[in-house]
DRENROFI-414836 format. One line per field, with one value per residue (C-alpha): residue in one letter; chain; z, x, y. Coordinates in nm, 2 decimals. Layout:
BEGIN
r <- A / ...
c <- A / ...
Z <- Z / ...
X <- X / ...
Y <- Y / ...
//
This chain:
BEGIN
r <- M / A / P / N / Q / S / A / P / D / A / T / R / R / S / Q / R / S / R / R / A / I / Y / D / A / A / L / A / L / V / A / E / V / G / Y / P / K / T / T / I / E / G / I / A / S / R / A / G / V / G / K / Q / T / I / Y / R / W / W / P / S / K / A / D / V / L / L / E / A / F / L / D / L / S / E / Q / A / A / Q / E / A / A / Q / D / R / A / D / T / G / H / E / P / A / E / T / Q / Y / A / I / P / D / T / G / D / L / A / A / D / L / K / H / V / L / R / A / T / V / D / E / L / R / N / P / A / F / E / A / P / S / R / A / L / A / A / E / G / V / V / N / E / E / L / G / R / R / F / V / A / R / L / L / E / P / Q / L / Q / L / Y / V / D / R / L / R / S / A / Q / E / A / G / D / V / R / P / D / L / D / P / R / I / A / L / E / L / F / V / S / P / L / A / Q / R / W / L / Q / H / T / G / P / I / D / Y / D / Y / T / D / T / L / V / D / Y / A / L / H / G / L / A / P / R
c <- A / A / A / A / A / A / A / A / A / A / A / A / A / A / A / A / A / A / A / A / A / A / A / A / A / A / A / A / A / A / A / A / A / A / A / A / A / A / A / A / A / A / A / A / A / A / A / A / A / A / A / A / A / A / A / A / A / A / A / A / A / A / A / A / A / A / A / A / A / A / A / A / A / A / A / A / A / A / A / A / A / A / A / A / A / A / A / A / A / A / A / A / A / A / A / A / A / A / A / A / A / A / A / A / A / A / A / A / A / A / A / A / A / A / A / A / A / A / A / A / A / A / A / A / A / A / A / A / A / A / A / A / A / A / A / A / A / A / A / A / A / A / A / A / A / A / A / A / A / A / A / A / A / A / A / A / A / A / A / A / A / A / A / A / A / A / A / A / A / A / A / A / A / A / A / A / A / A / A / A / A / A / A / A / A / A / A / A / A / A / A / A / A / A / A / A / A / A / A / A / A / A / A / A / A / A / A / A / A / A / A / A / A / A / A / A
Z <- 20.61 / 20.73 / 21.13 / 21.07 / 20.70 / 20.79 / 20.61 / 20.31 / 20.39 / 20.19 / 20.40 / 20.18 / 19.91 / 19.86 / 19.92 / 19.63 / 19.38 / 19.53 / 19.47 / 19.10 / 18.99 / 19.15 / 18.91 / 18.66 / 18.71 / 18.63 / 18.36 / 18.12 / 18.14 / 18.11 / 17.80 / 17.64 / 17.80 / 18.03 / 17.72 / 17.65 / 17.99 / 18.03 / 18.39 / 18.14 / 17.99 / 18.38 / 18.46 / 18.26 / 18.28 / 18.71 / 18.64 / 18.83 / 18.73 / 18.63 / 18.88 / 19.15 / 19.07 / 19.07 / 19.39 / 19.54 / 19.32 / 19.13 / 18.82 / 18.65 / 18.81 / 19.12 / 19.07 / 18.97 / 19.22 / 19.47 / 19.28 / 19.28 / 19.61 / 19.70 / 19.49 / 19.64 / 19.98 / 19.92 / 19.82 / 20.14 / 20.32 / 20.17 / 20.18 / 20.60 / 20.64 / 20.43 / 20.70 / 20.92 / 20.85 / 20.79 / 21.19 / 21.06 / 21.19 / 21.32 / 21.05 / 21.15 / 21.12 / 20.92 / 20.62 / 20.66 / 20.42 / 20.69 / 20.93 / 20.95 / 21.05 / 20.67 / 20.50 / 20.10 / 20.17 / 20.31 / 20.00 / 19.72 / 19.94 / 19.89 / 19.51 / 19.39 / 19.61 / 19.34 / 19.04 / 19.09 / 19.12 / 18.85 / 18.65 / 18.77 / 18.51 / 18.84 / 18.85 / 18.57 / 18.29 / 18.60 / 18.71 / 18.33 / 18.24 / 18.48 / 18.53 / 18.15 / 18.17 / 18.54 / 18.26 / 18.00 / 18.32 / 18.52 / 18.84 / 18.80 / 18.83 / 19.14 / 19.30 / 19.19 / 19.32 / 19.63 / 19.74 / 19.60 / 19.56 / 19.83 / 20.12 / 19.94 / 19.94 / 20.31 / 20.35 / 20.17 / 20.38 / 20.74 / 20.64 / 20.52 / 20.86 / 21.05 / 20.88 / 20.89 / 21.28 / 21.25 / 21.16 / 20.80 / 20.58 / 20.56 / 20.84 / 20.60 / 20.38 / 20.26 / 20.26 / 20.01 / 19.76 / 19.83 / 19.69 / 19.39 / 19.33 / 19.31 / 19.25 / 18.97 / 18.74 / 18.84 / 18.72 / 18.40 / 18.28 / 18.35 / 18.19 / 17.86 / 17.83 / 17.80 / 17.94 / 18.14 / 18.46 / 18.71 / 19.04 / 18.85 / 18.80 / 19.11 / 19.31 / 19.13 / 19.12 / 19.52 / 19.51 / 19.23 / 19.49 / 19.78 / 19.68 / 19.44 / 19.12 / 19.21 / 19.24 / 19.62
X <- 16.55 / 16.48 / 16.26 / 15.94 / 15.98 / 15.78 / 15.92 / 15.73 / 15.45 / 15.59 / 15.26 / 15.03 / 15.24 / 15.23 / 14.82 / 14.80 / 15.02 / 14.82 / 14.47 / 14.59 / 14.66 / 14.35 / 14.21 / 14.42 / 14.34 / 13.98 / 13.98 / 14.23 / 14.01 / 13.71 / 13.84 / 14.03 / 14.01 / 14.20 / 14.49 / 14.56 / 14.61 / 14.99 / 15.15 / 15.30 / 14.93 / 14.89 / 15.22 / 15.13 / 14.81 / 14.88 / 15.15 / 15.39 / 15.69 / 15.66 / 15.88 / 15.63 / 15.45 / 15.60 / 15.72 / 15.38 / 15.23 / 15.34 / 15.18 / 14.86 / 14.60 / 14.71 / 14.65 / 14.32 / 14.19 / 14.33 / 14.11 / 13.82 / 13.85 / 13.93 / 13.64 / 13.35 / 13.57 / 13.48 / 13.05 / 13.04 / 13.13 / 12.93 / 12.62 / 12.72 / 12.70 / 12.41 / 12.22 / 12.36 / 12.23 / 11.90 / 11.92 / 11.97 / 12.30 / 12.61 / 12.85 / 13.11 / 12.92 / 12.99 / 12.82 / 12.51 / 12.22 / 11.94 / 11.72 / 11.43 / 11.24 / 11.14 / 11.36 / 11.18 / 11.22 / 11.60 / 11.70 / 11.50 / 11.63 / 11.96 / 11.92 / 11.83 / 12.07 / 12.33 / 12.14 / 12.23 / 12.56 / 12.57 / 12.44 / 12.70 / 12.94 / 13.21 / 13.12 / 12.99 / 13.27 / 13.59 / 13.37 / 13.30 / 13.59 / 13.74 / 13.56 / 13.56 / 13.91 / 13.90 / 13.72 / 14.02 / 14.24 / 14.25 / 14.46 / 14.32 / 13.90 / 13.98 / 14.19 / 13.85 / 13.61 / 13.88 / 13.86 / 13.57 / 13.36 / 13.34 / 13.32 / 12.99 / 12.81 / 12.90 / 12.64 / 12.44 / 12.54 / 12.50 / 12.15 / 11.98 / 12.17 / 12.01 / 11.65 / 11.73 / 11.76 / 11.47 / 11.22 / 11.22 / 11.37 / 11.43 / 11.72 / 11.91 / 11.90 / 12.27 / 12.30 / 12.57 / 12.39 / 12.07 / 12.20 / 12.26 / 11.89 / 11.89 / 12.26 / 12.36 / 12.06 / 12.14 / 12.53 / 12.44 / 12.20 / 12.45 / 12.73 / 12.56 / 12.33 / 12.03 / 11.76 / 11.73 / 11.89 / 11.63 / 11.48 / 11.14 / 11.38 / 11.53 / 11.26 / 11.08 / 11.40 / 11.38 / 10.99 / 11.12 / 11.36 / 11.18 / 10.86 / 10.96 / 10.79 / 10.50 / 10.17 / 10.05
Y <- 14.93 / 15.20 / 15.17 / 15.18 / 14.99 / 14.66 / 14.33 / 14.27 / 13.97 / 13.65 / 13.44 / 13.69 / 13.68 / 13.35 / 13.34 / 13.56 / 13.36 / 13.03 / 13.24 / 13.36 / 13.06 / 12.82 / 13.09 / 13.02 / 12.63 / 12.67 / 12.97 / 12.75 / 12.43 / 12.50 / 12.74 / 12.44 / 12.15 / 11.91 / 11.80 / 12.14 / 12.25 / 12.28 / 12.41 / 12.64 / 12.79 / 12.86 / 12.97 / 13.22 / 13.38 / 13.36 / 13.57 / 13.39 / 13.14 / 12.74 / 12.67 / 12.80 / 12.58 / 12.26 / 12.41 / 12.33 / 12.05 / 11.75 / 11.83 / 11.99 / 11.69 / 11.80 / 12.19 / 12.17 / 11.86 / 12.16 / 12.42 / 12.27 / 12.16 / 12.55 / 12.65 / 12.39 / 12.45 / 12.86 / 12.77 / 12.57 / 12.87 / 13.09 / 12.88 / 12.83 / 13.19 / 13.29 / 12.95 / 13.14 / 13.54 / 13.36 / 13.22 / 12.84 / 12.75 / 12.93 / 13.03 / 12.78 / 12.47 / 12.19 / 12.10 / 11.85 / 11.69 / 11.83 / 11.60 / 11.81 / 11.46 / 11.47 / 11.22 / 11.38 / 11.67 / 11.75 / 11.47 / 11.71 / 12.06 / 11.92 / 11.80 / 12.09 / 12.28 / 12.00 / 12.10 / 12.51 / 12.42 / 12.20 / 12.48 / 12.74 / 12.74 / 12.83 / 12.46 / 12.31 / 12.37 / 12.26 / 11.99 / 11.81 / 11.86 / 11.67 / 11.40 / 11.36 / 11.33 / 11.07 / 10.85 / 10.79 / 10.83 / 10.63 / 10.79 / 11.11 / 10.99 / 10.82 / 11.07 / 11.32 / 11.03 / 10.95 / 11.37 / 11.56 / 11.34 / 11.05 / 11.33 / 11.45 / 11.11 / 11.06 / 11.29 / 11.11 / 10.77 / 11.01 / 11.13 / 10.79 / 10.63 / 10.85 / 10.76 / 10.38 / 10.50 / 10.68 / 10.37 / 10.55 / 10.32 / 9.96 / 9.90 / 9.62 / 9.88 / 9.98 / 10.38 / 10.34 / 10.14 / 10.31 / 10.68 / 10.57 / 10.60 / 10.92 / 11.07 / 10.84 / 10.89 / 11.27 / 11.30 / 11.10 / 11.35 / 11.62 / 11.43 / 11.27 / 11.58 / 11.34 / 11.56 / 11.92 / 11.91 / 12.04 / 12.07 / 11.86 / 11.60 / 11.59 / 11.56 / 11.28 / 11.11 / 11.08 / 11.03 / 10.72 / 10.65 / 10.65 / 10.50 / 10.25 / 10.16 / 9.97 / 10.04 / 10.21
//
């Protein structure tokens, strides 16, 4: 090697390969569904050998879960940067549901962002494929919930606990159950196509959840 010639950057090559594998996995599962997505297919589309994938992941489920986590992390970073650009908070701030002191407004804000994500083809197709497969594949379903859903649900738990401390909701309320009043109906409507997914719908879910159905 010539004195001024630098050694190949193995780390950079590895990162490029991982990115290509992530992109290939997400594209394939959106196009052909989870059952027809294979390690061989991912490797072919990513331009890598299948042994490269097996060296990093034991199964296609692991590839897809990590790819989707990476996609979600990118979206969170972009959202944080957008908030920083508008002067709301530093870009490195970890994402949490806003606490402006107005619980209804804060919940409506984050559910509207969820609507945007669910209607974004980059998220919708792979997320729907993984969620659907998780219904029939219990192991994948549990991992999908543990790695992707529970961290997001914990954000609602934290915000509802803050509301309890402020006296905005009942002190005996179980936040983990309460969040299902607005999160679960949205998930069901999205999964089963039982109605439109829009801001009016999620705003109404929050109003019903916080104020109940009885006359006021």
